[in-house]
TISELO-548109 format. One line per 4 residues: number of its first residue (from 1); their letters; for each residue x negated, y negated, z negated of C-alpha. Coordinates in Angstrom, 3 decimals, always signed. Layout:
BEGIN
NUM	a	X Y Z  ... .
***
This chain:
BEGIN
1	mkrr	+0.047 +0.080 -0.144  -2.709 -2.376 -0.878  -4.506 -1.569 +2.269  -1.650 -1.976 +4.567 .
5	nsil	-0.796 -5.635 +2.478  -4.495 -6.346 +3.114  -4.307 -5.658 +7.136  -1.024 -7.712 +7.186 .
9	ltii	-2.695 -10.582 +5.195  -5.493 -10.554 +7.672  -3.270 -10.746 +10.804  -0.984 -13.390 +9.288 .
13	llvv	-4.648 -15.247 +8.710  -5.705 -15.172 +11.843  -2.453 -16.163 +13.673  -2.371 -19.398 +11.355 .
17	ligi	-6.111 -20.044 +12.696  -4.854 -19.434 +16.143  -2.029 -21.818 +15.773  -4.318 -24.444 +14.312 .
21	nnav	-6.680 -24.131 +17.347  -3.725 -24.616 +19.619  -2.350 -27.722 +17.695  -5.707 -29.512 +18.142 .
25	yyfm	-5.961 -28.439 +21.394  -2.468 -29.859 +22.062  -3.028 -33.173 +20.508  -6.718 -33.763 +22.168 .
29	akrs	-4.969 -32.996 +25.635  -2.161 -35.686 +24.591  -4.831 -38.193 +23.569  -6.948 -37.507 +27.052 .
33	leng	-3.661 -37.830 +29.060  -2.617 -41.088 +27.340  -6.237 -42.567 +27.650  -6.067 -41.339 +31.514 .
37	mrhe	-2.767 -43.187 +31.681  -4.095 -46.235 +30.126  -7.069 -46.248 +32.536  -4.533 -46.134 +35.541 .
41	mmav	-2.514 -48.876 +33.999  -5.797 -50.820 +33.381  -6.536 -50.402 +37.494  -3.276 -51.825 +38.181 .
45	akqi	-3.572 -54.655 +35.831  -6.970 -55.735 +37.025  -5.301 -55.783 +40.470  -2.425 -57.930 +39.537 .
49	qlsi	-5.361 -60.118 +37.367  -7.036 -60.728 +40.786  -3.818 -61.523 +42.592  -2.391 -64.160 +40.215 .
53	eqsr	-6.062 -65.605 +39.717  -6.232 -66.299 +43.455  -2.926 -67.845 +43.548  -3.528 -70.108 +40.485 .
57	lgge	-7.102 -71.175 +42.020  -4.776 -71.851 +45.367  -2.768 -74.389 +43.244  -5.738 -75.688 +41.894 .
61	vfqd	-6.981 -76.443 +45.469  -3.652 -77.964 +46.254  -3.862 -80.282 +43.395  -7.077 -81.538 +44.649 .
65	qigr	-5.554 -81.997 +48.076  -2.884 -84.072 +46.517  -5.821 -86.035 +44.551  -7.598 -87.028 +47.726 .
69	elra	-4.192 -88.182 +49.276  -3.683 -90.492 +46.267  -7.142 -91.825 +46.786  -6.302 -92.366 +50.292 .
73	vsia	-2.878 -94.012 +49.324  -4.879 -96.276 +46.911  -7.357 -97.555 +49.457  -4.513 -98.636 +51.748 .
77	aqya	-2.531 -100.224 +48.880  -5.703 -102.284 +48.375  -5.872 -103.577 +51.796  -2.154 -104.494 +51.959 .
81	ldpd	-2.262 -106.050 +48.444  -3.814 -109.763 +47.432  -6.989 -108.721 +45.335  -5.462 -111.247 +42.351 .
85	idqv	-2.972 -109.296 +40.507  -1.483 -112.547 +39.627  -0.583 -112.768 +43.447  +1.020 -109.298 +43.561 .
89	tneq	+4.720 -109.101 +42.586  +6.444 -105.838 +41.540  +8.903 -106.045 +44.438  +5.828 -105.637 +46.487 .
93	lkel	+4.691 -102.622 +44.878  +8.184 -100.994 +45.253  +8.091 -101.731 +48.893  +4.590 -100.195 +49.360 .
97	adkl	+5.353 -97.266 +47.216  +8.200 -96.337 +49.625  +6.148 -97.001 +52.813  +3.170 -94.868 +51.535 .
101	dvth	+5.550 -92.132 +50.378  +4.517 -92.086 +46.860  +6.865 -92.248 +43.533  +5.372 -95.560 +42.164 .
105	islf	+2.231 -97.817 +42.037  +1.121 -99.317 +38.929  -1.530 -101.939 +38.476  -4.020 -102.070 +35.461 .
109	rqna	-5.966 -105.095 +34.240  -8.343 -105.070 +31.441  -7.438 -107.396 +28.510  -10.377 -108.440 +26.304 .
113	ekdd	-7.932 -110.078 +23.721  -6.057 -106.756 +23.159  -9.294 -104.895 +23.859  -7.007 -102.650 +26.270 .
117	iiie	-6.417 -101.600 +29.777  -2.997 -102.806 +30.489  -0.144 -102.127 +33.308  +0.602 -105.599 +34.140 .
121	kssd	+2.722 -104.707 +37.606  +4.528 -101.556 +38.653  +7.024 -100.609 +40.927  +8.469 -98.924 +38.110 .
125	pkel	+9.932 -101.199 +35.127  +9.308 -98.870 +32.519  +5.473 -98.844 +33.187  +4.979 -102.751 +32.386 .
129	nrgs	+3.046 -103.989 +29.932  +2.126 -100.280 +28.695  -1.339 -100.152 +27.028  -3.615 -97.087 +27.705 .
133	ktwd	-5.916 -97.292 +24.491  -4.256 -94.578 +23.145  -4.543 -92.177 +26.250  -7.371 -89.605 +25.495 .
137	pwyk	-9.462 -88.874 +27.831  -7.417 -91.248 +30.217  -8.557 -94.421 +28.615  -12.546 -93.347 +28.923 .
141	afqq	-11.850 -92.509 +32.596  -10.350 -96.082 +33.020  -13.533 -97.762 +31.118  -15.726 -95.791 +33.371 .
145	lial	-14.116 -96.580 +36.521  -13.745 -100.203 +35.787  -17.593 -100.284 +34.803  -18.227 -98.594 +38.325 .
149	epvs	-19.729 -95.875 +36.924  -18.857 -92.129 +37.656  -15.889 -90.392 +35.445  -17.630 -87.907 +32.983 .
153	vkwg	-14.375 -86.246 +31.781  -15.072 -82.691 +32.207  -11.578 -81.773 +33.835  -9.406 -83.308 +36.379 .
157	qtlk	-11.092 -84.698 +39.995  -13.562 -86.951 +40.410  -14.116 -88.665 +43.953  -16.057 -91.877 +44.891 .
161	qfwt	-14.569 -94.810 +42.572  -11.502 -92.694 +42.058  -10.456 -90.184 +39.222  -7.352 -87.956 +38.854 .
165	gpfe	-6.000 -85.728 +36.065  -3.551 -82.951 +36.716  +0.123 -82.856 +36.754  +1.451 -84.030 +33.052 .
169	sast	+4.369 -85.393 +31.179  +4.780 -89.282 +31.763  +4.537 -90.911 +28.031  +7.048 -93.759 +29.657 .
173	dvek	+9.779 -91.020 +30.711  +9.328 -87.666 +28.670  +11.462 -85.893 +31.108  +9.359 -86.505 +34.046 .
177	iykw	+5.998 -84.836 +35.140  +3.414 -86.865 +37.694  +0.005 -86.737 +38.996  -1.633 -89.973 +38.565 .
181	gyyy	-4.705 -91.608 +40.870  -7.006 -94.059 +39.392  -9.046 -96.312 +42.040  -11.620 -99.103 +41.435 .
185	dgst	-14.040 -100.279 +43.752  -14.687 -103.985 +42.262  -13.155 -105.777 +45.220  -10.166 -106.651 +42.959 .
189	nymi	-9.317 -107.793 +39.379  -7.402 -104.719 +39.077  -7.199 -100.765 +39.180  -4.701 -99.234 +41.422 .
193	dpyv	-2.646 -96.512 +40.202  -0.545 -94.381 +42.578  +1.326 -91.454 +41.680  +3.952 -88.818 +42.593 .
197	sndm	+6.354 -86.284 +41.088  +5.651 -83.026 +40.933  +8.441 -82.006 +43.564  +5.573 -80.911 +45.895 .
201	mhqy	+3.933 -78.799 +43.497  +7.041 -77.109 +42.632  +7.583 -76.493 +46.239  +4.138 -74.758 +46.491 .
205	eeat	+4.860 -72.841 +43.476  +8.235 -71.482 +44.629  +6.795 -70.400 +48.007  +3.162 -68.897 +47.108 .
209	gvnr	+2.362 -70.073 +43.530  +1.633 -67.946 +40.305  +5.351 -67.466 +38.998  +6.394 -66.009 +42.714 .
213	mikr	+3.628 -63.596 +42.569  +4.654 -62.082 +39.084  +8.082 -62.015 +40.419  +7.253 -59.969 +43.223 .
217	avee	+4.620 -57.734 +40.929  +7.533 -56.972 +38.361  +9.803 -56.261 +41.622  +7.591 -53.975 +43.291 .
221	nasl	+6.197 -51.890 +40.050  +9.162 -50.246 +38.079  +6.763 -49.914 +35.235  +6.022 -53.280 +34.740 .
225	leit	+8.401 -55.265 +32.451  +6.577 -58.755 +31.961  +3.347 -60.611 +32.971  +2.546 -63.768 +31.097 .
229	ginp	-0.512 -66.392 +30.917  -1.342 -67.304 +27.749  -3.554 -70.106 +26.441  -5.457 -68.757 +23.527 .
233	etfa	-6.363 -72.148 +21.983  -2.604 -73.425 +21.419  -0.962 -70.307 +21.326  -1.805 -69.689 +17.570 .
237	lggp	-0.022 -73.089 +16.849  +3.557 -71.545 +17.667  +4.638 -74.257 +20.157  +3.805 -77.040 +22.484 .
241	vltk	+1.350 -79.939 +21.613  +3.025 -82.833 +20.961  +2.056 -86.683 +20.784  +4.314 -89.721 +20.272 .
245	nevg	+4.636 -92.573 +22.714  +4.813 -96.166 +21.921  +8.293 -96.202 +21.659  +8.542 -93.091 +19.191 .
249	ewve	+9.134 -90.433 +21.951  +7.581 -86.848 +21.678  +5.823 -86.154 +24.950  +4.934 -82.437 +25.513 .
253	hitq	+1.692 -81.736 +27.136  +1.689 -79.376 +30.430  -1.931 -78.975 +30.224  -1.980 -77.699 +26.814 .
257	qpii	+1.255 -75.302 +27.100  +0.907 -72.011 +24.832  +2.567 -70.493 +27.950  +0.746 -71.088 +31.319 .
261	fgqy	+2.862 -69.155 +33.511  +5.193 -66.312 +33.595  +7.859 -65.720 +30.976  +7.175 -64.625 +27.432 .
265	tyrt	+10.121 -62.408 +26.032  +8.436 -59.339 +24.897  +7.010 -60.574 +21.651  +5.709 -58.820 +18.904 .
269	sdda	+4.088 -59.844 +15.300  +0.820 -59.094 +16.441  +0.537 -60.827 +19.495  -1.428 -63.661 +17.838 .
273	asve	-4.024 -61.519 +16.536  -4.398 -59.247 +19.683  -4.562 -62.823 +21.984  -7.405 -63.873 +19.399 .
277	eayr	-9.220 -60.650 +19.454  -9.195 -60.621 +23.443  -10.103 -64.273 +23.537  -12.978 -64.200 +20.992 .
281	snrt	-14.790 -60.653 +22.049  -13.941 -61.238 +25.730  -12.679 -57.764 +25.959  -9.365 -56.089 +27.305 .
285	vtvn	-7.316 -55.378 +24.335  -4.321 -52.496 +24.292  -1.751 -52.345 +21.790  +1.147 -49.429 +21.807 .
289	thtn	+4.005 -50.916 +20.329  +7.852 -51.580 +20.094  +9.549 -54.514 +21.082  +13.142 -55.696 +22.352 .
293	gkhv	+14.332 -51.936 +21.898  +11.370 -50.434 +24.237  +8.419 -48.521 +23.849  +6.059 -50.749 +25.535 .
297	lkty	+2.008 -51.111 +26.057  +0.797 -54.323 +26.046  -2.561 -55.293 +27.684  -4.064 -58.687 +26.789 .
301	ipve	-6.856 -59.369 +29.450  -9.370 -62.309 +29.288  -9.519 -64.090 +32.559  -12.741 -66.284 +32.966 .
305	ipkg	-11.793 -69.649 +34.753  -14.095 -72.239 +36.399  -15.624 -75.109 +34.042  -13.605 -78.246 +34.375 .
309	ssil	-10.078 -76.318 +34.785  -6.863 -78.221 +33.783  -6.081 -75.906 +30.812  -6.750 -77.524 +27.786 .
313	dkdg	-7.202 -76.729 +23.965  -5.442 -78.877 +21.597  -8.219 -81.391 +21.500  -8.161 -81.859 +25.094 .
317	esie	-11.149 -79.857 +26.146  -11.113 -77.598 +28.990  -11.053 -73.659 +28.022  -13.406 -70.939 +29.005 .
321	ryil	-10.690 -68.291 +29.654  -7.004 -67.842 +29.324  -5.057 -64.375 +28.569  -3.134 -62.448 +30.953 .
325	tivs	-0.527 -60.368 +29.136  +0.763 -57.304 +30.958  +3.727 -55.614 +29.404  +4.378 -52.081 +30.628 .
329	dykf	+7.273 -49.633 +29.945  +5.980 -46.638 +28.171  +8.677 -44.422 +29.281  +6.982 -43.969 +32.698 .
333	vqds	+3.894 -42.941 +30.670  +5.978 -40.523 +28.683  +7.500 -39.010 +31.665  +4.299 -38.253 +33.074 .
337	ldqq	+3.088 -36.956 +29.783  +6.200 -34.732 +29.203  +5.711 -32.870 +32.755  +2.014 -32.374 +31.639 .
341	flni	+2.723 -31.210 +28.110  +5.169 -28.435 +29.654  +2.349 -27.051 +31.783  -0.166 -27.220 +28.709 .
345	glii	+2.739 -25.287 +26.518  +2.747 -22.623 +28.901  -1.039 -22.023 +28.747  -0.882 -22.240 +24.961 .
349	tiit	+1.546 -19.424 +24.835  -0.360 -17.272 +27.131  -3.678 -18.072 +25.095  -1.914 -17.081 +22.113 .
353	tlsv	-0.343 -13.750 +23.175  -3.684 -12.619 +24.326  -5.167 -13.793 +20.954  -2.678 -11.971 +19.196 .
357	lavm	-3.346 -8.559 +21.022  -6.988 -9.167 +20.692  -6.670 -9.316 +16.779  -4.447 -6.370 +16.637 .
361	mtvs	-7.194 -4.208 +18.596  -9.862 -5.771 +16.367  -8.049 -4.757 +13.311  -7.411 -1.146 +14.633 .
365	ylrr	-11.193 -0.833 +15.355  -11.704 -2.146 +11.559  -9.766 +0.436 +9.951  -11.433 +3.298 +11.829 .
369	srdk	-14.798 +2.012 +10.747  -13.854 +1.047 +7.181  -15.222 +4.359 +5.793  -18.512 +3.925 +7.577 .
373	vakd	-18.696 +0.153 +6.319  -18.025 +1.050 +2.636  -20.674 +4.038 +2.831  -23.322 +1.208 +4.312 .
377	aqlt	-22.415 -1.345 +1.823  -23.059 +0.913 -1.235  -26.337 +2.140 +0.253  -27.224 -2.015 +0.475 .
381	yvde	-25.989 -2.446 -2.791  -28.382 +0.212 -4.466  -31.127 -1.090 -2.570  -30.469 -4.771 -3.730 .
385	mnql	-30.168 -3.587 -7.384  -33.445 -1.728 -7.124  -35.319 -4.910 -5.561  -33.506 -6.881 -8.202 .
389	llsv	-34.952 -4.507 -11.327  -38.560 -5.081 -9.816  -38.032 -8.828 -9.850  -37.050 -8.787 -13.313 .
393	kaqr	-40.048 -6.605 -14.440  -42.489 -8.898 -12.384  -40.885 -12.138 -14.229  -41.130 -10.390 -17.489 .
397	hdfl	-44.796 -9.647 -17.046  -45.585 -13.251 -16.319  -43.618 -14.584 -19.024  -45.587 -12.304 -21.318 .
401	nyvq	-48.946 -13.872 -20.097  -47.719 -17.305 -20.737  -46.606 -16.482 -24.035  -49.947 -14.654 -25.078 .
405	tiqs	-51.804 -17.568 -23.788  -49.811 -20.245 -25.830  -50.185 -17.752 -28.733  -54.094 -17.739 -28.037 .
409	ladl	-54.185 -21.137 -28.179  -52.537 -21.575 -31.267  -54.437 -18.922 -33.308  -57.770 -20.945 -32.205 .
413	gkva	-56.442 -24.194 -33.069  -56.826 -26.051 -29.889  -53.892 -28.355 -30.094  -54.935 -30.537 -27.383 .
417	elks	-55.372 -27.924 -25.010  -51.925 -26.350 -26.181  -50.161 -29.447 -25.607  -51.969 -30.001 -22.059 .
421	ytre	-50.668 -26.256 -20.922  -47.402 -27.006 -22.360  -47.154 -29.815 -20.324  -48.146 -28.131 -16.983 .
425	lagd	-45.206 -25.844 -17.651  -42.490 -27.937 -18.884  -43.572 -31.306 -17.144  -42.935 -34.952 -18.042 .
429	iqlt	-39.216 -34.968 -18.264  -39.181 -38.745 -17.487  -41.692 -38.716 -14.848  -40.033 -35.845 -13.379 .
433	ndmi	-36.794 -37.781 -13.291  -38.446 -40.754 -11.683  -40.047 -38.251 -9.247  -36.397 -36.894 -8.444 .
437	nign	-34.909 -40.119 -7.789  -38.112 -41.714 -5.903  -40.270 -39.276 -5.240  -43.452 -40.894 -5.622 .
441	paia	-44.659 -41.682 -9.263  -46.889 -45.086 -8.354  -43.718 -46.667 -6.818  -41.917 -45.506 -9.510 .
445	allr	-43.841 -47.202 -12.222  -43.930 -50.285 -10.128  -40.151 -50.604 -10.005  -39.545 -49.813 -13.924 .
449	skla	-41.887 -52.781 -14.357  -40.178 -54.995 -11.700  -36.542 -53.836 -13.103  -37.487 -54.940 -16.525 .
453	qane	-38.627 -58.335 -14.889  -35.282 -58.612 -13.018  -33.488 -57.938 -16.213  -35.340 -60.912 -17.775 .
457	rkir	-34.676 -63.175 -14.937  -30.975 -62.276 -14.769  -31.546 -61.080 -11.179  -29.334 -58.041 -9.677 .
461	fetv	-32.076 -55.858 -8.400  -30.638 -52.775 -6.088  -32.947 -50.075 -4.809  -32.307 -47.048 -2.392 .
465	frgl	-35.071 -44.420 -1.729  -34.728 -41.405 +0.685  -37.285 -38.852 +1.697  -40.271 -40.303 -0.147 .
469	dkld	-40.954 -36.945 -1.890  -42.404 -35.811 +1.579  -44.747 -38.715 +1.362  -48.477 -37.287 +1.703 .
473	fgik	-51.772 -38.810 +1.136  -52.295 -40.484 +4.361  -51.102 -43.818 +2.874  -52.857 -44.964 -0.409 .
477	sldl	-50.413 -45.141 -3.438  -52.200 -48.474 -4.198  -51.405 -49.994 -0.759  -47.921 -49.075 -1.285 .
481	trmi	-47.569 -50.686 -4.673  -49.587 -53.833 -3.375  -47.390 -54.292 -0.466  -43.984 -53.463 -2.102 .
485	gnli	-45.227 -55.549 -5.166  -45.995 -58.653 -3.317  -42.613 -58.396 -1.241  -40.524 -58.249 -4.553 .
489	dnaf	-42.410 -61.130 -6.000  -41.808 -63.099 -3.065  -37.928 -62.335 -3.465  -38.170 -63.162 -6.932 .
493	devm	-39.294 -66.655 -6.541  -36.713 -67.267 -3.746  -33.580 -65.889 -5.583  -34.336 -68.236 -8.659 .
497	ryse	-33.834 -71.091 -6.625  -30.011 -70.111 -7.016  -27.381 -69.630 -9.804  -27.208 -66.106 -11.874 .
501	errl	-24.290 -64.951 -9.627  -26.218 -65.199 -6.195  -29.455 -63.976 -7.321  -29.432 -60.466 -5.341 .
505	irle	-32.315 -58.637 -4.186  -32.041 -54.973 -2.509  -35.125 -52.928 -1.636  -34.782 -49.475 +0.298 .
509	gvld	-37.400 -47.088 +1.217  -36.657 -44.482 +3.523  -39.092 -41.801 +4.999  -37.781 -40.206 +8.342 .
513	ggql	-38.675 -39.075 +11.676  -42.556 -39.673 +11.364  -41.971 -43.241 +10.177  -42.263 -44.933 +6.624 .
517	efvi	-39.764 -47.849 +6.235  -39.570 -50.182 +3.565  -36.582 -53.192 +3.855  -35.974 -55.761 +1.171 .
521	rntc	-33.751 -58.354 +1.654  -32.760 -61.450 -0.801  -30.491 -64.388 -1.014  -31.987 -67.395 +1.324 .
525	ddae	-29.450 -70.093 +2.394  -31.928 -71.556 +5.047  -33.290 -68.269 +6.355  -33.367 -69.071 +9.876 .
529	kvia	-35.334 -72.291 +8.995  -37.936 -70.614 +7.068  -38.370 -68.011 +9.542  -38.990 -70.940 +12.164 .
533	esrl	-42.036 -71.662 +10.051  -44.667 -70.147 +12.556  -47.472 -70.389 +9.394  -44.902 -68.136 +7.083 .
537	leqg	-47.577 -65.142 +7.203  -50.713 -67.349 +7.104  -53.113 -67.081 +4.313  -52.968 -70.030 +1.751 .
541	ystk	-49.373 -71.338 +3.286  -46.353 -71.200 +1.043  -42.882 -73.078 +1.410  -42.522 -72.782 -2.570 .
545	aegh	-43.076 -75.223 -5.224  -46.624 -76.283 -6.729  -48.573 -73.523 -8.042  -48.173 -70.733 -5.380 .
549	qglg	-51.289 -69.934 -3.641  -49.423 -68.604 -0.303  -51.035 -65.191 -0.469  -48.554 -62.688 -1.214 .
553	lsiv	-47.031 -62.400 +2.388  -50.403 -62.405 +4.046  -51.282 -59.609 +1.930  -48.470 -57.818 +3.098 .
557	kgiv	-49.471 -58.417 +6.628  -52.928 -57.224 +6.129  -52.103 -53.908 +4.839  -49.501 -53.356 +7.323 .
561	esyk	-51.959 -54.091 +10.206  -54.340 -51.768 +8.692  -51.879 -48.665 +8.938  -50.813 -49.972 +12.643 .
565	gtlq	-47.347 -50.858 +11.251  -45.137 -53.699 +11.793  -43.693 -56.413 +9.455  -40.574 -57.902 +10.874 .
569	isad	-38.692 -61.166 +9.196  -35.135 -61.683 +10.266  -31.834 -63.491 +9.077  -28.407 -62.502 +9.081 .
573	sggy	-24.886 -64.054 +8.970  -24.314 -63.488 +5.220  -27.225 -66.111 +3.951  -29.892 -63.399 +3.548 .
577	iifa	-33.653 -62.765 +4.667  -35.046 -59.879 +5.668  -38.264 -58.160 +5.286  -38.928 -55.190 +7.100 .
581	vrlp	-42.053 -52.965 +7.169  -42.716 -49.962 +9.058  -45.547 -47.683 +8.919  -46.447 -44.710 +11.326 .
585	hy	-46.617 -41.216 +9.020  -47.635 -38.218 +10.655 .
***
């Protein structure tokens, strides 16, 4: 009965092991298939990214063409108007704007009393007497134009004696979006400002722009749910960047919109963190999540854009890249996985059946050979017992020799020799502990002294050692202790400059792979500045207070060089300076 239960238990155990193996294989296959689907989706996403970016850059080129036309309009207006702004009327400007096919024309003049550049004449009554001093960075561009200097604003379009920014909301009419051009060549006492509405740009976008490209991509790919362009610098603000105009109205800035293009309806609580991660790391981030009642894959792709782009951060500076988010319906991924999992399930069933048959055959064979195995085991047991008895006898013989020696030394009254002999047998317990923990008695003795000094100075001194028990006589213990001692003393001097809670030193010693390494790090706020001192390792040079001879690090350098090793000094972001000594050890 016991034998039958044992066989049954063995079969059950083997079946369980086979089941675990199959489960592991199933989930590994599932993960592999999901990764494959992610790579496939990433390939589609990259294609969409290229198409969208080409379309967006086409829009930038179209805006530049509008800018050139505004410059041409400015020159035409200059020839049509009197060079003195006082001789120009608003009615003339309205008539001229109609003839030149622009929305409006305004004239700016510098006002020394108000320290401002003001719109004195305009075909749009709302523009009259508006100052520009608060228009950053437009006002800077105006000053440079009037001074006949090149405009240094890093975005927008700069031509000869002309500058234009991107389409933006009007501060005088918050419901309107215009593109303004500014021209001044010194032949008039005013700066000419023709501008147009975004009707042309809107028509371009409807015909060939980014939003049309997105619409087509979503329609043609059933697994795509949404494509969005995100400004990572303003997205975290939770809304558009707003400023107040002179009459107290809030103006929403197009160039700083959190959503650059596309729709943003598939929102998740992790969007801000994922956008930030993709932007700062410049790497694609993929998230498997649920939103709007759907299981989706959200991909966040950083897209590099040319310098001087009209996509701005909250401070009005061009950003380096925006984030393209692509939302895919996981249902299409799951359908593909389900079909492949069905095939995997069939394979697992066949393997399991064959495995069970193999187990049954093995158990049958084991039953037939059980008696032979038991006999062999008994013979082996007897042989091992004989060997054990021989070993015990040998140990007893040696033990008697030890006792007889101790007895003889005691009878002869040779106390010193007895102590020496017993010390060799038992060993010095404290020294043994040190050897176990550190592996080198000389280093252990040095550290006991330094730990005591650290306690007196209220310094947190941490040590970690590995493998030093394998240290042979290739390196002198004296050199090791001089080198480590000087590094520790140097660290002591540095950390004493700080408050008690910041006094931290960590020493690591490792012997591994033919290399002996000691790394000591300690608190140092200006580590990079200290490292920059090219004379740091020179004899007699010191960055510490008076009374230091500047010999410690030069001694360490000399020892390291004598063993053909290296001494590296570095700093990390946590405010620590690191000295790393590496010596070859064969």
